[in-house]
N, C-alpha and C positions, 0 to 999 in steps of 0.2 A: 504494500500500500504506500502510495506517495502522499506526503503531506507537504504543504507549502507554508513557509513562515516568512517574516520580514527580517532580514539581516541588516544591521546598521554598522557601518565602519567609520571610525573617526581617526584622523591622523593624530598620533601621540606627540607630545612636545619633545620627547627625547628621541623621536624617530619611530618608525614602524606604525602599526595601527592597533587600536583596540576595537573589539567587535562584540556585539550582543544581539540577541533575538528579542524583538519587541514584545512578542506574544508569550514568551516563556521567561518569567523572572528567574534570574540566576544563571541563565545560559549566556556565559560571557567567555571571551578568549582574547588572544592577541597574536600578532605576527610581525615579523620584520618587514614583509611586503604585503600588499593587498591580497595577493594569491595565497600566501601562507596563512594570513588571518582568515580567509575564506575556508580553507581546508581545516584549520584548527577549530573554527567555530562549528563547522559541520560535524566534526568528530565529537566535540563537546556536547552538542545537542543530541546526537544519536545516543551517546553514553548516558546522558541525563535522562532521556525518555525511557531507556531500557531499565535503568535503576529505579526510576519512579514507578514503572509498571510492576516490577518485582516487589517493591515495597507495598504498594497498594493492594496487591493480591495475596500478600502474606496472611495466612489464616482463613482465606476465603475458600469455601467449598465450591470449586469451579463446576461441579456437576449440577449445581443448583442455580447458576447465574444465566442470565440472558444477555447476549452480546449482539449489538447491531451498530451500524454506522450512524453517526449523528453529524449533521451539517448545519452551519449557521451562515447567515448573510450579514456582512458587516457594512 
């Protein structure tokens, strides 16, 4: 499943870039180049979503849950 988010890149005063995802608090990274910041942010977001999914499902009886896609319009 592909999900789309908004990445924000800001030049750092010391050089390089800081990066964050607007829709996901705490999804932040950095890189010496814009391309490195993009790759680092993508990896950070993937890992963060994976860990969050594992944490939220801890102790849940998955045989009793209902899963379905949910979409919102912004």
